[in-house]
C-alpha positions in Angstrom: 0.5 0.1 -0.2 1.3 3.4 -1.1 1.0 6.2 1.6 -1.4 9.0 0.3 0.7 11.9 -0.8 -0.9 15.2 -2.7 0.1 13.9 -6.4 -1.9 10.0 -5.3 -5.0 12.3 -4.5 -4.2 14.4 -7.8 -4.2 11.3 -9.9 -7.5 9.8 -8.3 -9.6 13.0 -9.6 -8.4 13.1 -12.3 -9.1 9.1 -13.0 -13.0 10.2 -11.5 -13.3 12.9 -13.6 -12.6 10.8 -16.8 -14.6 8.2 -15.8 -17.2 11.1 -15.6 -16.8 12.3 -18.7 -16.5 8.8 -20.5 -19.9 7.8 -18.7 -21.4 11.5 -20.1 -20.5 10.8 -23.4 -21.8 7.1 -23.5 -25.1 8.0 -22.2 -25.2 10.9 -24.7 -24.3 8.7 -27.7 -27.1 6.0 -26.4 -29.4 8.9 -25.9 -28.7 10.0 -29.6 -29.1 6.8 -30.9 -32.2 6.4 -29.4 -33.4 9.6 -31.0 -32.5 8.8 -34.5 -34.2 5.2 -34.4 -37.2 7.4 -33.5 -36.9 9.8 -36.0 -36.4 7.2 -38.8 -39.2 4.8 -37.8 -41.5 8.1 -38.0 -40.3 9.1 -41.3 -40.8 5.5 -42.6 -44.2 5.6 -41.1 -45.1 8.7 -43.0 -43.7 7.8 -46.0 -45.7 4.9 -46.0 -49.0 6.1 -45.3 -48.5 8.8 -48.3 -47.3 6.2 -50.7 -50.2 3.6 -49.6 -52.9 6.7 -50.8 -51.5 7.0 -54.0 -53.3 5.1 -57.0 -51.3 5.4 -60.3 -53.3 6.0 -63.2 -51.9 4.8 -66.5 -52.9 7.3 -69.5 -52.8 6.7 -72.9 -52.6 10.1 -75.2 -52.8 11.1 -78.6 -49.4 12.2 -79.0 -46.2 11.9 -76.9 -46.2 13.9 -74.2 -42.0 13.9 -73.7 -42.1 16.1 -76.8 -41.7 19.6 -75.4 -42.1 21.2 -78.8 -45.2 19.5 -79.4 -47.2 19.8 -76.2 -46.6 23.3 -76.0 -47.5 24.4 -79.8 -50.7 22.2 -78.6 -51.6 24.4 -75.5 -53.4 27.5 -75.3 -51.2 29.1 -72.5 -47.8 28.1 -70.8 -47.2 30.0 -67.1 -45.6 30.0 -64.2 -47.9 29.7 -61.3 -48.2 29.8 -57.8 -50.8 27.2 -56.4 -52.9 29.2 -53.3 -55.6 26.8 -52.9 -57.2 23.2 -53.9 -60.8 23.6 -54.9 -63.8 21.2 -55.4 -63.0 17.8 -57.4 -65.5 16.9 -59.6 -65.9 13.2 -61.2 -66.5 11.7 -64.8 -69.6 9.6 -63.8 -72.2 9.3 -61.8 -71.2 7.6 -58.8 -72.3 3.7 -59.2 -71.6 0.5 -57.3 -68.8 -1.8 -58.7 -68.8 -5.8 -58.2 -66.9 -5.5 -54.8 -69.7 -3.0 -53.7 -67.6 -0.1 -54.0 -68.9 3.0 -55.1 -66.6 4.4 -58.4 -67.3 7.6 -60.0 -64.3 7.5 -62.7 -61.8 10.0 -62.6 -61.6 13.2 -60.7 -61.0 16.4 -61.8 -59.5 18.8 -59.1 -59.9 22.8 -59.1 -57.0 25.0 -58.1 -56.8 28.7 -57.7 -53.2 29.5 -59.1 -51.3 33.1 -58.8 -50.0 33.6 -62.5 -46.4 35.0 -61.8 -45.4 35.1 -65.3 -46.6 34.4 -68.6 -44.5 32.2 -71.4 -47.4 31.8 -74.1 -50.0 33.6 -74.7 -51.1 36.5 -71.7 -53.1 35.5 -68.6 -54.0 37.9 -66.0 -51.6 38.5 -63.2 -53.4 40.8 -61.1 -55.9 38.2 -59.5 -56.1 34.3 -59.1 -57.2 32.3 -61.7 -59.0 29.0 -61.5 -57.2 25.7 -63.6 -58.8 22.2 -63.6 -56.0 19.0 -63.5 -57.3 15.5 -64.0 -56.8 13.3 -61.0 -57.4 14.1 -57.2 -59.3 12.4 -54.3 -60.9 9.9 -55.4 -64.8 9.1 -54.5 -64.6 6.8 -52.0 -62.0 9.1 -50.5 -59.4 6.1 -50.0 -56.7 7.9 -51.6 -55.6 10.1 -54.9 -55.1 9.5 -58.3 -52.4 10.4 -60.3 -51.2 10.0 -63.8 -48.0 7.7 -63.7 -45.2 10.1 -63.2 -47.3 13.1 -62.8 -47.7 14.7 -59.3 -50.8 16.7 -58.1 -49.7 20.2 -57.5 -49.5 21.3 -53.9 -50.4 24.3 -52.1 -47.3 26.9 -51.6 -45.5 25.6 -54.4 -44.5 27.3 -58.0 -45.0 25.1 -60.9 -44.9 25.8 -65.5 -48.5 24.9 -66.1 -49.4 24.2 -69.8 -53.1 24.7 -70.2 -55.2 24.4 -73.1 -58.7 26.4 -72.5 -62.4 23.9 -72.9 -65.2 25.0 -75.1 -66.7 26.4 -71.3 -63.9 28.6 -70.7 -62.0 26.2 -68.0 -58.0 26.1 -68.3 -57.4 22.2 -68.4 -53.5 21.6 -67.3 
């Protein structure tokens, strides 16, 4: 047994402080790992819920939608707009019950209120919001969203380039 000296007391203090620092570091790492696990679990669940509610719709179009010149040439308007609000969804068919007992009303058409930020082809008003209609949206039975493959539904607060055709009733169909 060594007699206690000032050096051995200092050494014991250093060892105790070192142990406390190690324990604090280990505890901190454990907390970070647990927090990361729960965050990852939350984000995974959120993604699964959102992706389960999207029903991709295959489209058959009169021309190649990848041909930008052709699409812009066919359109009446091309403009940059910010989506302000989602409006009503109407359906192409009268609601009817299918073979499985579900109510079907065909594809939905969703209205959006958009602020025109800039015109690219032809001129739309920019001093007040306009309404546009897009094919797709909430299903009649509220089970999810119909969205064309490779497309997305506009989101409130986001800015997009819209390509629109004017229908006989005056609506802008994008």
